[in-house]
HTML snippet that shows the backbone in 3Dmol.js (N, CA, C, O; Angstrom):
<script src="https://3Dmol.org/build/3Dmol-min.js"></script>
<div id="view" style="width:600px;height:400px;position:relative"></div>
<script>
const pdb = `
ATOM      1  N   MET A   1      54.462 -18.818  54.723  1.00  0.00           N
ATOM      2  CA  MET A   1      54.971 -20.107  53.764  1.00  0.00           C
ATOM      3  C   MET A   1      55.832 -19.612  52.960  1.00  0.00           C
ATOM      4  O   MET A   1      55.413 -18.708  52.239  1.00  0.00           O
ATOM      5  N   LEU A   2      57.044 -19.954  52.839  1.00  0.00           N
ATOM      6  CA  LEU A   2      58.062 -19.893  51.939  1.00  0.00           C
ATOM      7  C   LEU A   2      57.675 -20.238  50.486  1.00  0.00           C
ATOM      8  O   LEU A   2      57.802 -19.440  49.558  1.00  0.00           O
ATOM      9  N   SER A   3      57.191 -21.495  50.364  1.00  0.00           N
ATOM     10  CA  SER A   3      56.947 -22.001  49.023  1.00  0.00           C
ATOM     11  C   SER A   3      55.980 -21.139  48.328  1.00  0.00           C
ATOM     12  O   SER A   3      56.048 -21.059  47.102  1.00  0.00           O
ATOM     13  N   LYS A   4      55.070 -20.474  48.992  1.00  0.00           N
ATOM     14  CA  LYS A   4      54.257 -19.452  48.348  1.00  0.00           C
ATOM     15  C   LYS A   4      55.008 -18.200  47.774  1.00  0.00           C
ATOM     16  O   LYS A   4      54.771 -17.701  46.673  1.00  0.00           O
ATOM     17  N   ALA A   5      55.931 -17.769  48.658  1.00  0.00           N
ATOM     18  CA  ALA A   5      56.735 -16.648  48.323  1.00  0.00           C
ATOM     19  C   ALA A   5      57.579 -16.843  47.217  1.00  0.00           C
ATOM     20  O   ALA A   5      57.720 -15.991  46.340  1.00  0.00           O
ATOM     21  N   PHE A   6      58.315 -18.257  47.225  1.00  0.00           N
ATOM     22  CA  PHE A   6      59.270 -18.502  45.909  1.00  0.00           C
ATOM     23  C   PHE A   6      58.562 -18.719  44.753  1.00  0.00           C
ATOM     24  O   PHE A   6      58.994 -18.296  43.680  1.00  0.00           O
ATOM     25  N   THR A   7      57.270 -19.475  44.854  1.00  0.00           N
ATOM     26  CA  THR A   7      56.581 -19.687  43.563  1.00  0.00           C
ATOM     27  C   THR A   7      55.380 -18.911  43.307  1.00  0.00           C
ATOM     28  O   THR A   7      54.581 -19.273  42.443  1.00  0.00           O
ATOM     29  N   LYS A   8      55.208 -17.895  43.985  1.00  0.00           N
ATOM     30  CA  LYS A   8      54.054 -16.863  43.926  1.00  0.00           C
ATOM     31  C   LYS A   8      52.702 -17.730  43.548  1.00  0.00           C
ATOM     32  O   LYS A   8      51.863 -17.265  42.777  1.00  0.00           O
ATOM     33  N   GLY A   9      52.557 -19.081  44.180  1.00  0.00           N
ATOM     34  CA  GLY A   9      51.378 -19.806  44.319  1.00  0.00           C
ATOM     35  C   GLY A   9      50.336 -19.376  45.105  1.00  0.00           C
ATOM     36  O   GLY A   9      50.564 -18.496  45.935  1.00  0.00           O
ATOM     37  N   ILE A  10      49.253 -19.829  44.995  1.00  0.00           N
ATOM     38  CA  ILE A  10      48.104 -19.888  45.727  1.00  0.00           C
ATOM     39  C   ILE A  10      47.949 -21.280  46.404  1.00  0.00           C
ATOM     40  O   ILE A  10      47.748 -22.311  45.762  1.00  0.00           O
ATOM     41  N   ILE A  11      48.062 -21.217  47.789  1.00  0.00           N
ATOM     42  CA  ILE A  11      47.969 -22.359  48.501  1.00  0.00           C
ATOM     43  C   ILE A  11      46.690 -22.488  49.442  1.00  0.00           C
ATOM     44  O   ILE A  11      46.570 -21.815  50.466  1.00  0.00           O
ATOM     45  N   LYS A  12      45.874 -23.287  49.061  1.00  0.00           N
ATOM     46  CA  LYS A  12      44.512 -23.374  49.686  1.00  0.00           C
ATOM     47  C   LYS A  12      44.244 -24.704  50.573  1.00  0.00           C
ATOM     48  O   LYS A  12      43.415 -24.728  51.483  1.00  0.00           O
ATOM     49  N   TRP A  13      45.021 -25.769  50.208  1.00  0.00           N
ATOM     50  CA  TRP A  13      44.869 -26.937  50.948  1.00  0.00           C
ATOM     51  C   TRP A  13      46.566 -27.543  51.054  1.00  0.00           C
ATOM     52  O   TRP A  13      47.595 -27.069  50.573  1.00  0.00           O
ATOM     53  N   GLY A  14      46.362 -28.668  51.818  1.00  0.00           N
ATOM     54  CA  GLY A  14      47.737 -29.290  52.069  1.00  0.00           C
ATOM     55  C   GLY A  14      47.477 -30.792  52.037  1.00  0.00           C
ATOM     56  O   GLY A  14      46.349 -31.256  51.867  1.00  0.00           O
ATOM     57  N   ILE A  15      48.600 -31.545  52.211  1.00  0.00           N
ATOM     58  CA  ILE A  15      48.408 -33.184  52.126  1.00  0.00           C
ATOM     59  C   ILE A  15      49.504 -33.613  53.066  1.00  0.00           C
ATOM     60  O   ILE A  15      50.641 -33.154  53.168  1.00  0.00           O
ATOM     61  N   ARG A  16      48.939 -34.564  53.714  1.00  0.00           N
ATOM     62  CA  ARG A  16      50.113 -35.150  54.911  1.00  0.00           C
ATOM     63  C   ARG A  16      51.020 -36.147  54.043  1.00  0.00           C
ATOM     64  O   ARG A  16      52.233 -36.036  54.220  1.00  0.00           O
ATOM     65  N   THR A  17      50.587 -37.084  53.147  1.00  0.00           N
ATOM     66  CA  THR A  17      51.170 -38.054  52.435  1.00  0.00           C
ATOM     67  C   THR A  17      51.413 -37.666  50.964  1.00  0.00           C
ATOM     68  O   THR A  17      50.431 -37.909  50.263  1.00  0.00           O
ATOM     69  N   VAL A  18      52.269 -37.225  50.427  1.00  0.00           N
ATOM     70  CA  VAL A  18      52.228 -36.706  49.117  1.00  0.00           C
ATOM     71  C   VAL A  18      52.243 -37.855  48.078  1.00  0.00           C
ATOM     72  O   VAL A  18      52.202 -37.501  46.899  1.00  0.00           O
ATOM     73  N   ARG A  19      52.288 -39.010  48.313  1.00  0.00           N
ATOM     74  CA  ARG A  19      52.544 -40.230  47.483  1.00  0.00           C
ATOM     75  C   ARG A  19      50.833 -40.462  47.124  1.00  0.00           C
ATOM     76  O   ARG A  19      50.472 -41.033  46.095  1.00  0.00           O
ATOM     77  N   ASP A  20      49.999 -39.990  48.015  1.00  0.00           N
ATOM     78  CA  ASP A  20      48.637 -40.213  47.852  1.00  0.00           C
ATOM     79  C   ASP A  20      48.153 -39.565  46.685  1.00  0.00           C
ATOM     80  O   ASP A  20      47.152 -40.096  46.204  1.00  0.00           O
ATOM     81  N   LEU A  21      48.626 -38.477  46.047  1.00  0.00           N
ATOM     82  CA  LEU A  21      48.417 -37.950  44.899  1.00  0.00           C
ATOM     83  C   LEU A  21      48.452 -38.851  43.673  1.00  0.00           C
ATOM     84  O   LEU A  21      47.615 -38.812  42.772  1.00  0.00           O
ATOM     85  N   GLU A  22      49.553 -39.706  43.728  1.00  0.00           N
ATOM     86  CA  GLU A  22      49.710 -40.883  42.662  1.00  0.00           C
ATOM     87  C   GLU A  22      48.545 -41.717  42.523  1.00  0.00           C
ATOM     88  O   GLU A  22      48.089 -41.989  41.412  1.00  0.00           O
ATOM     89  N   THR A  23      48.053 -42.128  43.575  1.00  0.00           N
ATOM     90  CA  THR A  23      46.713 -42.919  43.915  1.00  0.00           C
ATOM     91  C   THR A  23      45.458 -42.222  43.442  1.00  0.00           C
ATOM     92  O   THR A  23      44.543 -42.909  42.988  1.00  0.00           O
ATOM     93  N   TRP A  24      45.342 -40.870  43.517  1.00  0.00           N
ATOM     94  CA  TRP A  24      44.248 -40.301  43.021  1.00  0.00           C
ATOM     95  C   TRP A  24      44.251 -39.930  41.521  1.00  0.00           C
ATOM     96  O   TRP A  24      43.207 -39.659  40.927  1.00  0.00           O
ATOM     97  N   ASN A  25      45.551 -39.928  40.892  1.00  0.00           N
ATOM     98  CA  ASN A  25      45.822 -39.621  39.573  1.00  0.00           C
ATOM     99  C   ASN A  25      46.768 -40.487  38.954  1.00  0.00           C
ATOM    100  O   ASN A  25      47.910 -40.028  38.928  1.00  0.00           O
ATOM    101  N   PRO A  26      46.602 -41.652  38.429  1.00  0.00           N
ATOM    102  CA  PRO A  26      47.539 -42.506  37.922  1.00  0.00           C
ATOM    103  C   PRO A  26      48.681 -41.803  37.009  1.00  0.00           C
ATOM    104  O   PRO A  26      49.867 -42.132  37.035  1.00  0.00           O
ATOM    105  N   ARG A  27      48.188 -40.890  36.284  1.00  0.00           N
ATOM    106  CA  ARG A  27      49.178 -40.188  35.308  1.00  0.00           C
ATOM    107  C   ARG A  27      50.258 -39.355  36.119  1.00  0.00           C
ATOM    108  O   ARG A  27      51.186 -38.854  35.485  1.00  0.00           O
ATOM    109  N   LEU A  28      50.182 -39.198  37.400  1.00  0.00           N
ATOM    110  CA  LEU A  28      51.090 -38.386  38.085  1.00  0.00           C
ATOM    111  C   LEU A  28      52.162 -39.399  38.577  1.00  0.00           C
ATOM    112  O   LEU A  28      51.780 -40.505  38.959  1.00  0.00           O
ATOM    113  N   ARG A  29      53.590 -39.054  38.588  1.00  0.00           N
ATOM    114  CA  ARG A  29      54.555 -39.892  39.012  1.00  0.00           C
ATOM    115  C   ARG A  29      55.455 -38.963  40.075  1.00  0.00           C
ATOM    116  O   ARG A  29      55.783 -37.860  39.638  1.00  0.00           O
ATOM    117  N   PHE A  30      55.844 -39.276  41.308  1.00  0.00           N
ATOM    118  CA  PHE A  30      56.401 -38.441  42.251  1.00  0.00           C
ATOM    119  C   PHE A  30      58.071 -38.503  41.689  1.00  0.00           C
ATOM    120  O   PHE A  30      58.672 -39.483  41.250  1.00  0.00           O
ATOM    121  N   LEU A  31      58.455 -37.410  41.834  1.00  0.00           N
ATOM    122  CA  LEU A  31      59.792 -37.164  41.271  1.00  0.00           C
ATOM    123  C   LEU A  31      60.690 -36.994  42.625  1.00  0.00           C
ATOM    124  O   LEU A  31      61.464 -37.842  43.070  1.00  0.00           O
ATOM    125  N   GLU A  32      60.423 -35.752  43.163  1.00  0.00           N
ATOM    126  CA  GLU A  32      61.096 -35.192  44.463  1.00  0.00           C
ATOM    127  C   GLU A  32      60.507 -34.501  45.330  1.00  0.00           C
ATOM    128  O   GLU A  32      59.534 -33.870  44.916  1.00  0.00           O
ATOM    129  N   ARG A  33      60.827 -34.383  46.638  1.00  0.00           N
ATOM    130  CA  ARG A  33      60.444 -33.503  47.548  1.00  0.00           C
ATOM    131  C   ARG A  33      61.490 -32.805  48.163  1.00  0.00           C
ATOM    132  O   ARG A  33      62.476 -33.375  48.629  1.00  0.00           O
ATOM    133  N   THR A  34      61.295 -31.444  48.186  1.00  0.00           N
ATOM    134  CA  THR A  34      62.440 -30.668  48.613  1.00  0.00           C
ATOM    135  C   THR A  34      62.092 -29.621  49.488  1.00  0.00           C
ATOM    136  O   THR A  34      61.259 -28.866  48.988  1.00  0.00           O
ATOM    137  N   PRO A  35      62.486 -29.294  50.739  1.00  0.00           N
ATOM    138  CA  PRO A  35      62.324 -28.158  51.711  1.00  0.00           C
ATOM    139  C   PRO A  35      62.392 -26.714  50.858  1.00  0.00           C
ATOM    140  O   PRO A  35      63.318 -26.411  50.106  1.00  0.00           O
ATOM    141  N   ALA A  36      61.463 -26.065  51.078  1.00  0.00           N
ATOM    142  CA  ALA A  36      61.319 -24.786  50.506  1.00  0.00           C
ATOM    143  C   ALA A  36      62.364 -23.730  50.815  1.00  0.00           C
ATOM    144  O   ALA A  36      62.466 -22.697  50.155  1.00  0.00           O
ATOM    145  N   VAL A  37      63.119 -24.031  51.829  1.00  0.00           N
ATOM    146  CA  VAL A  37      64.336 -23.412  52.053  1.00  0.00           C
ATOM    147  C   VAL A  37      65.637 -23.985  51.595  1.00  0.00           C
ATOM    148  O   VAL A  37      66.643 -23.481  52.093  1.00  0.00           O
ATOM    149  N   ALA A  38      65.778 -24.875  50.800  1.00  0.00           N
ATOM    150  CA  ALA A  38      66.776 -25.702  50.286  1.00  0.00           C
ATOM    151  C   ALA A  38      67.398 -24.677  49.165  1.00  0.00           C
ATOM    152  O   ALA A  38      66.666 -23.863  48.602  1.00  0.00           O
ATOM    153  N   GLY A  39      68.718 -24.767  48.899  1.00  0.00           N
ATOM    154  CA  GLY A  39      69.478 -23.914  48.162  1.00  0.00           C
ATOM    155  C   GLY A  39      69.517 -22.378  48.696  1.00  0.00           C
ATOM    156  O   GLY A  39      69.869 -21.479  47.933  1.00  0.00           O
ATOM    157  N   TYR A  40      69.147 -22.122  50.020  1.00  0.00           N
ATOM    158  CA  TYR A  40      69.367 -20.860  50.383  1.00  0.00           C
ATOM    159  C   TYR A  40      70.831 -20.171  50.125  1.00  0.00           C
ATOM    160  O   TYR A  40      70.926 -18.947  50.037  1.00  0.00           O
ATOM    161  N   GLN A  41      71.832 -20.934  50.024  1.00  0.00           N
ATOM    162  CA  GLN A  41      72.869 -20.704  49.861  1.00  0.00           C
ATOM    163  C   GLN A  41      73.134 -19.750  48.635  1.00  0.00           C
ATOM    164  O   GLN A  41      74.156 -19.067  48.562  1.00  0.00           O
ATOM    165  N   LYS A  42      72.190 -19.750  47.721  1.00  0.00           N
ATOM    166  CA  LYS A  42      72.445 -19.140  46.238  1.00  0.00           C
ATOM    167  C   LYS A  42      71.453 -17.706  46.422  1.00  0.00           C
ATOM    168  O   LYS A  42      71.273 -17.011  45.422  1.00  0.00           O
ATOM    169  N   VAL A  43      70.923 -17.369  47.536  1.00  0.00           N
ATOM    170  CA  VAL A  43      70.340 -16.450  47.796  1.00  0.00           C
ATOM    171  C   VAL A  43      71.256 -15.121  47.734  1.00  0.00           C
ATOM    172  O   VAL A  43      72.077 -14.906  48.626  1.00  0.00           O
ATOM    173  N   PRO A  44      71.090 -14.260  46.672  1.00  0.00           N
ATOM    174  CA  PRO A  44      72.094 -13.252  46.554  1.00  0.00           C
ATOM    175  C   PRO A  44      72.181 -12.035  47.830  1.00  0.00           C
ATOM    176  O   PRO A  44      73.231 -11.421  48.017  1.00  0.00           O
ATOM    177  N   SER A  45      71.160 -11.829  48.516  1.00  0.00           N
ATOM    178  CA  SER A  45      71.058 -10.864  49.470  1.00  0.00           C
ATOM    179  C   SER A  45      71.464 -11.641  51.065  1.00  0.00           C
ATOM    180  O   SER A  45      70.869 -12.564  51.621  1.00  0.00           O
ATOM    181  N   THR A  46      72.523 -10.985  51.458  1.00  0.00           N
ATOM    182  CA  THR A  46      73.047 -11.648  52.779  1.00  0.00           C
ATOM    183  C   THR A  46      72.018 -11.519  54.012  1.00  0.00           C
ATOM    184  O   THR A  46      72.020 -12.408  54.862  1.00  0.00           O
ATOM    185  N   PRO A  47      71.221 -10.528  54.111  1.00  0.00           N
ATOM    186  CA  PRO A  47      70.376 -10.528  55.115  1.00  0.00           C
ATOM    187  C   PRO A  47      69.179 -11.594  54.916  1.00  0.00           C
ATOM    188  O   PRO A  47      68.744 -12.239  55.870  1.00  0.00           O
ATOM    189  N   VAL A  48      68.743 -11.713  53.766  1.00  0.00           N
ATOM    190  CA  VAL A  48      67.715 -12.594  53.349  1.00  0.00           C
ATOM    191  C   VAL A  48      68.405 -13.884  53.380  1.00  0.00           C
ATOM    192  O   VAL A  48      67.703 -14.730  53.934  1.00  0.00           O
ATOM    193  N   ARG A  49      69.611 -14.362  52.952  1.00  0.00           N
ATOM    194  CA  ARG A  49      70.243 -15.710  53.127  1.00  0.00           C
ATOM    195  C   ARG A  49      70.337 -16.151  54.408  1.00  0.00           C
ATOM    196  O   ARG A  49      70.100 -17.314  54.735  1.00  0.00           O
ATOM    197  N   PHE A  50      70.781 -14.999  55.399  1.00  0.00           N
ATOM    198  CA  PHE A  50      70.919 -15.241  56.877  1.00  0.00           C
ATOM    199  C   PHE A  50      69.415 -15.972  57.557  1.00  0.00           C
ATOM    200  O   PHE A  50      69.353 -17.006  58.222  1.00  0.00           O
ATOM    201  N   ILE A  51      68.400 -15.165  57.190  1.00  0.00           N
ATOM    202  CA  ILE A  51      67.167 -15.638  57.763  1.00  0.00           C
ATOM    203  C   ILE A  51      66.570 -17.084  57.203  1.00  0.00           C
ATOM    204  O   ILE A  51      65.908 -17.872  57.879  1.00  0.00           O
ATOM    205  N   TYR A  52      66.952 -17.249  55.824  1.00  0.00           N
ATOM    206  CA  TYR A  52      66.819 -18.758  55.361  1.00  0.00           C
ATOM    207  C   TYR A  52      67.821 -19.742  55.887  1.00  0.00           C
ATOM    208  O   TYR A  52      67.480 -20.924  55.934  1.00  0.00           O
ATOM    209  N   GLN A  53      68.902 -19.425  56.249  1.00  0.00           N
ATOM    210  CA  GLN A  53      69.735 -20.234  57.168  1.00  0.00           C
ATOM    211  C   GLN A  53      69.116 -20.617  58.438  1.00  0.00           C
ATOM    212  O   GLN A  53      68.921 -21.765  58.840  1.00  0.00           O
ATOM    213  N   LEU A  54      68.840 -19.543  59.003  1.00  0.00           N
ATOM    214  CA  LEU A  54      68.220 -19.716  60.286  1.00  0.00           C
ATOM    215  C   LEU A  54      66.902 -20.724  60.120  1.00  0.00           C
ATOM    216  O   LEU A  54      66.789 -21.753  60.786  1.00  0.00           O
ATOM    217  N   VAL A  55      66.215 -20.415  59.430  1.00  0.00           N
ATOM    218  CA  VAL A  55      64.956 -21.380  59.225  1.00  0.00           C
ATOM    219  C   VAL A  55      65.320 -22.705  58.836  1.00  0.00           C
ATOM    220  O   VAL A  55      64.737 -23.617  59.423  1.00  0.00           O
ATOM    221  N   ALA A  56      66.201 -23.007  57.931  1.00  0.00           N
ATOM    222  CA  ALA A  56      66.976 -24.287  57.572  1.00  0.00           C
ATOM    223  C   ALA A  56      67.485 -25.018  58.655  1.00  0.00           C
ATOM    224  O   ALA A  56      67.422 -26.245  58.574  1.00  0.00           O
ATOM    225  N   ALA A  57      68.037 -24.440  59.775  1.00  0.00           N
ATOM    226  CA  ALA A  57      68.365 -25.210  60.821  1.00  0.00           C
ATOM    227  C   ALA A  57      67.594 -25.490  61.908  1.00  0.00           C
ATOM    228  O   ALA A  57      68.038 -26.113  62.871  1.00  0.00           O
ATOM    229  N   LEU A  58      66.218 -24.989  61.822  1.00  0.00           N
ATOM    230  CA  LEU A  58      65.258 -25.428  62.831  1.00  0.00           C
ATOM    231  C   LEU A  58      64.315 -26.661  62.313  1.00  0.00           C
ATOM    232  O   LEU A  58      64.090 -26.883  61.123  1.00  0.00           O
ATOM    233  N   PRO A  59      63.886 -27.300  63.229  1.00  0.00           N
ATOM    234  CA  PRO A  59      62.961 -28.589  63.100  1.00  0.00           C
ATOM    235  C   PRO A  59      61.851 -28.067  62.018  1.00  0.00           C
ATOM    236  O   PRO A  59      61.427 -28.958  61.283  1.00  0.00           O
ATOM    237  N   ILE A  60      61.390 -26.941  61.838  1.00  0.00           N
ATOM    238  CA  ILE A  60      60.440 -26.717  61.101  1.00  0.00           C
ATOM    239  C   ILE A  60      60.793 -26.456  59.832  1.00  0.00           C
ATOM    240  O   ILE A  60      59.975 -25.920  59.085  1.00  0.00           O
ATOM    241  N   SER A  61      62.015 -26.782  59.406  1.00  0.00           N
ATOM    242  CA  SER A  61      62.447 -26.462  58.103  1.00  0.00           C
ATOM    243  C   SER A  61      61.810 -27.352  56.923  1.00  0.00           C
ATOM    244  O   SER A  61      61.869 -27.087  55.722  1.00  0.00           O
ATOM    245  N   THR A  62      61.123 -28.582  57.584  1.00  0.00           N
ATOM    246  CA  THR A  62      60.622 -29.501  56.675  1.00  0.00           C
ATOM    247  C   THR A  62      59.025 -29.364  56.627  1.00  0.00           C
ATOM    248  O   THR A  62      58.354 -30.132  55.938  1.00  0.00           O
ATOM    249  N   TYR A  63      58.530 -28.478  57.295  1.00  0.00           N
ATOM    250  CA  TYR A  63      57.073 -28.012  57.425  1.00  0.00           C
ATOM    251  C   TYR A  63      56.773 -27.713  55.876  1.00  0.00           C
ATOM    252  O   TYR A  63      55.952 -28.416  55.287  1.00  0.00           O
ATOM    253  N   ASP A  64      57.385 -26.755  55.272  1.00  0.00           N
ATOM    254  CA  ASP A  64      56.999 -26.257  53.957  1.00  0.00           C
ATOM    255  C   ASP A  64      57.890 -26.793  52.929  1.00  0.00           C
ATOM    256  O   ASP A  64      59.080 -26.511  52.791  1.00  0.00           O
ATOM    257  N   MET A  65      57.108 -27.688  52.139  1.00  0.00           N
ATOM    258  CA  MET A  65      57.921 -28.395  51.247  1.00  0.00           C
ATOM    259  C   MET A  65      57.449 -28.374  50.003  1.00  0.00           C
ATOM    260  O   MET A  65      56.230 -28.271  49.864  1.00  0.00           O
ATOM    261  N   LEU A  66      58.265 -28.463  48.888  1.00  0.00           N
ATOM    262  CA  LEU A  66      57.833 -28.341  47.598  1.00  0.00           C
ATOM    263  C   LEU A  66      58.142 -29.832  46.948  1.00  0.00           C
ATOM    264  O   LEU A  66      59.168 -30.508  47.015  1.00  0.00           O
ATOM    265  N   ASN A  67      56.909 -30.090  46.310  1.00  0.00           N
ATOM    266  CA  ASN A  67      56.953 -31.423  45.606  1.00  0.00           C
ATOM    267  C   ASN A  67      56.744 -31.469  44.284  1.00  0.00           C
ATOM    268  O   ASN A  67      55.843 -30.785  43.798  1.00  0.00           O
ATOM    269  N   ARG A  68      57.615 -32.351  43.422  1.00  0.00           N
ATOM    270  CA  ARG A  68      57.612 -32.252  42.038  1.00  0.00           C
ATOM    271  C   ARG A  68      57.053 -33.551  41.539  1.00  0.00           C
ATOM    272  O   ARG A  68      57.264 -34.633  42.086  1.00  0.00           O
ATOM    273  N   PHE A  69      56.240 -33.352  40.338  1.00  0.00           N
ATOM    274  CA  PHE A  69      55.618 -34.592  39.963  1.00  0.00           C
ATOM    275  C   PHE A  69      55.928 -34.518  38.385  1.00  0.00           C
ATOM    276  O   PHE A  69      56.306 -33.470  37.861  1.00  0.00           O
ATOM    277  N   GLU A  70      55.761 -35.569  37.757  1.00  0.00           N
ATOM    278  CA  GLU A  70      55.777 -35.642  36.336  1.00  0.00           C
ATOM    279  C   GLU A  70      54.210 -36.077  35.820  1.00  0.00           C
ATOM    280  O   GLU A  70      53.523 -36.892  36.436  1.00  0.00           O
ATOM    281  N   HIS A  71      53.867 -35.534  34.847  1.00  0.00           N
ATOM    282  CA  HIS A  71      52.385 -35.968  34.337  1.00  0.00           C
ATOM    283  C   HIS A  71      52.689 -36.438  33.207  1.00  0.00           C
ATOM    284  O   HIS A  71      53.425 -35.875  32.396  1.00  0.00           O
ATOM    285  N   SER A  72      52.057 -37.691  33.036  1.00  0.00           N
ATOM    286  CA  SER A  72      52.221 -38.593  31.833  1.00  0.00           C
ATOM    287  C   SER A  72      51.092 -38.656  30.966  1.00  0.00           C
ATOM    288  O   SER A  72      49.958 -38.387  31.366  1.00  0.00           O
ATOM    289  N   ALA A  73      51.382 -39.040  29.657  1.00  0.00           N
ATOM    290  CA  ALA A  73      50.229 -38.855  28.716  1.00  0.00           C
ATOM    291  C   ALA A  73      49.134 -40.134  29.252  1.00  0.00           C
ATOM    292  O   ALA A  73      49.418 -41.017  30.060  1.00  0.00           O
ATOM    293  N   ALA A  74      48.050 -39.971  28.669  1.00  0.00           N
ATOM    294  CA  ALA A  74      46.913 -41.121  29.149  1.00  0.00           C
ATOM    295  C   ALA A  74      47.268 -42.546  28.947  1.00  0.00           C
ATOM    296  O   ALA A  74      47.656 -42.860  27.822  1.00  0.00           O
ATOM    297  N   HIS A  75      47.207 -43.298  29.709  1.00  0.00           N
ATOM    298  CA  HIS A  75      47.269 -44.863  29.299  1.00  0.00           C
ATOM    299  C   HIS A  75      46.313 -45.389  28.392  1.00  0.00           C
ATOM    300  O   HIS A  75      45.120 -45.100  28.476  1.00  0.00           O
ATOM    301  N   ALA A  76      46.856 -46.276  27.383  1.00  0.00           N
ATOM    302  CA  ALA A  76      46.090 -46.834  26.584  1.00  0.00           C
ATOM    303  C   ALA A  76      45.242 -47.930  27.461  1.00  0.00           C
ATOM    304  O   ALA A  76      45.811 -48.485  28.401  1.00  0.00           O
ATOM    305  N   MET A  77      43.838 -48.245  27.139  1.00  0.00           N
ATOM    306  CA  MET A  77      42.900 -48.987  27.708  1.00  0.00           C
ATOM    307  C   MET A  77      43.314 -50.255  27.068  1.00  0.00           C
ATOM    308  O   MET A  77      43.546 -50.362  25.864  1.00  0.00           O
ATOM    309  N   ASP A  78      43.400 -51.273  27.993  1.00  0.00           N
ATOM    310  CA  ASP A  78      43.459 -52.671  27.579  1.00  0.00           C
ATOM    311  C   ASP A  78      42.109 -53.269  27.215  1.00  0.00           C
ATOM    312  O   ASP A  78      42.032 -54.442  26.851  1.00  0.00           O
TER     313      ASP A  78
END
`;
const viewer = $3Dmol.createViewer("view");
viewer.addModel(pdb, "pdb");
viewer.setStyle({}, {cartoon: {color: "spectrum"}});
viewer.zoomTo();
viewer.render();
</script>
């Protein structure tokens, strides 16, 4: 999983519909979803850039996604 390599994150679970997270926690607002291989053109190493370019060209390039959310302050109770 490339997102784990890019972010040094620990991945123990996944979700099919990322927008479900907004319903689980109303403080979350979905901002964007990006393939983990996006921006491979900026990778300085030519061999590594070539590998990312190959992965980006495959249908599996959208399998590993990075999802960005904004976390807002608590909403006032009415």
